[in-house]
C-alpha positions in Angstrom: 130.4 88.6 127.1 131.4 89.8 123.4 132.3 87.9 120.6 135.5 89.5 119.0 138.3 88.3 116.5 141.5 87.9 116.5 144.4 87.6 113.8 147.4 85.7 113.7 150.1 84.6 111.6 153.4 82.4 111.7 156.1 81.5 109.2 157.3 78.3 108.9 160.9 77.5 107.6 160.0 74.1 105.9 156.9 72.2 104.9 157.2 69.0 107.8 154.9 68.1 110.0 155.8 68.5 112.9 157.6 71.9 112.5 154.3 73.0 110.8 152.6 71.4 113.8 154.9 73.0 116.7 155.5 76.6 115.1 151.0 76.8 114.5 150.6 75.7 118.6 153.4 78.5 119.2 150.9 81.1 117.4 147.8 79.6 118.9 149.3 79.8 122.4 150.6 83.1 122.1 147.4 84.4 121.0 145.6 82.7 123.8 148.2 84.4 126.3 148.3 87.6 124.6 144.5 88.0 125.4 144.1 86.3 128.4 142.3 83.7 126.7 141.5 79.5 127.9 140.6 77.0 125.7 136.8 77.4 126.6 136.5 81.3 125.4 137.4 80.0 121.8 134.4 79.6 119.6 136.0 78.7 116.1 139.2 79.3 114.3 139.6 79.7 110.8 143.1 78.9 110.0 144.8 79.3 106.2 148.0 77.7 105.0 149.9 79.0 101.5 149.8 76.9 98.6 153.4 75.5 99.7 152.5 74.1 103.3 150.9 70.3 102.4 152.2 68.2 105.3 149.6 69.0 107.6 146.2 70.7 108.6 147.1 73.7 111.1 144.1 73.1 113.1 145.6 69.8 114.5 147.9 71.9 116.4 145.1 74.1 118.1 143.3 70.2 119.1 146.9 69.2 120.6 146.4 72.5 122.6 143.1 71.3 123.7 140.6 73.1 121.8 138.6 70.2 121.6 135.1 72.1 121.6 136.0 75.1 119.2 135.0 74.6 115.4 137.9 74.9 113.3 138.8 74.9 109.7 141.6 74.8 107.2 141.3 76.4 104.4 144.5 77.5 101.5 145.3 81.1 101.2 145.2 82.7 98.0 148.5 82.1 96.0 149.0 86.0 95.5 152.2 86.7 93.1 155.3 87.9 95.4 153.5 86.9 98.6 155.4 85.7 101.4 155.8 81.9 101.3 154.9 79.0 103.9 152.6 81.1 106.1 150.2 80.1 108.3 147.3 82.7 109.3 144.5 82.3 111.6 141.6 84.2 112.7 139.8 83.2 116.0 136.5 84.4 116.9 136.5 84.3 120.9 133.9 85.5 123.9 135.9 88.2 126.1 135.3 90.6 128.3 137.9 92.7 127.0 137.1 96.0 124.5 138.6 95.5 121.5 141.4 98.2 121.8 142.4 95.8 124.7 143.1 92.9 122.5 146.4 91.9 120.8 146.8 90.4 117.2 150.1 88.3 116.9 152.7 88.0 114.3 155.3 86.1 114.7 158.5 84.9 112.6 159.0 88.2 110.4 155.0 88.1 109.3 154.3 91.3 110.8 155.6 92.6 107.7 151.8 91.6 106.2 150.2 94.0 108.7 152.2 97.4 108.2 148.8 99.4 108.7 149.2 97.8 112.2 152.5 98.9 113.9 153.7 96.8 116.5 153.4 97.7 119.9 155.7 95.2 121.8 158.4 95.3 119.1 160.8 92.5 118.0 161.3 89.9 120.5 159.2 90.7 123.4 158.9 87.7 125.6 155.7 85.8 125.9 153.5 86.5 128.7 154.3 84.3 131.8 150.7 82.6 131.2 151.6 81.3 128.1 154.3 79.1 129.2 150.8 76.1 129.2 150.7 76.5 126.0 154.0 77.4 124.0 157.7 76.0 124.2 159.5 78.1 126.9 162.5 79.6 124.4 159.8 80.6 122.3 159.6 84.7 122.2 156.7 87.0 120.2 158.2 88.9 117.3 155.4 91.4 117.3 152.1 92.1 118.4 149.5 94.8 117.4 146.7 96.0 119.1 143.2 96.0 117.5 141.8 99.8 116.5 138.9 100.2 118.5 135.5 100.4 116.3 131.8 100.0 117.5 130.5 96.5 117.9 126.8 97.4 118.9 125.4 96.7 116.0 126.8 93.0 115.9 126.9 92.6 119.7 123.0 93.4 119.5 122.3 91.0 116.5 124.6 88.2 118.1 122.2 88.3 121.4 119.2 88.3 119.9 120.2 85.3 117.8 121.2 83.6 120.7 117.5 84.6 122.3 115.3 83.3 119.2 114.0 80.4 118.9 115.5 77.7 116.6 114.3 77.3 113.3 111.6 74.6 112.1 113.1 71.6 110.4 112.5 71.9 106.6 110.9 68.8 105.2 112.2 66.9 102.5 116.1 67.7 103.1 115.8 71.4 103.1 117.4 71.8 99.9 
C-alpha cells in the first residue's frame, strides 16, 4: 500500500456556513468516489480557503462525512492579486494500491481553470460514479477531473516504509525545546 496525495477544489457562491459545508462535503465525497476510497483510507487532509471565506472551517465537512480518524487542518490560501475568489482547496494524503497515474484530482464548479496544466479527462458535466451516492447529494455532478501525472515514488515509498519500521524516538528530557 502506498501513500499518495490527491488534490481538489471547489468555488462557493456565498460565504454562508451551510453553503460552504455543503460544497466542501461535495468536494470531499467526489475525491473519495473518483478514487475508490473509503474514509479509513484517508490519512490526512489539508484544506485551504481564500480570505473571503470566514463562516466555517472546511474541515468540519470532512468530519460530517465520517472522517473521524484522519488528521485535518485548515489554512488560509495566499491572497494573490487576481486570484479566483471563494475557493476551498484540499490536498488529501491517502493509502491506496492504485498507481499514481490512476488517481484523479477533482476540480468542481469552475475551478478546473486553476490547473490548466492538468487537462480535464472526463470533461465538464461528467456525473459522479454511483459509489459517490453515500457521500454526495444525488443532484451533484463533477465538472472536471484530471489524471495525476505518473512519476517515480520509490524513494518516498522507501522512506515511509523505513519510518514505519523504525523504533520510536526516546523522550527528550526537560520538555524538548
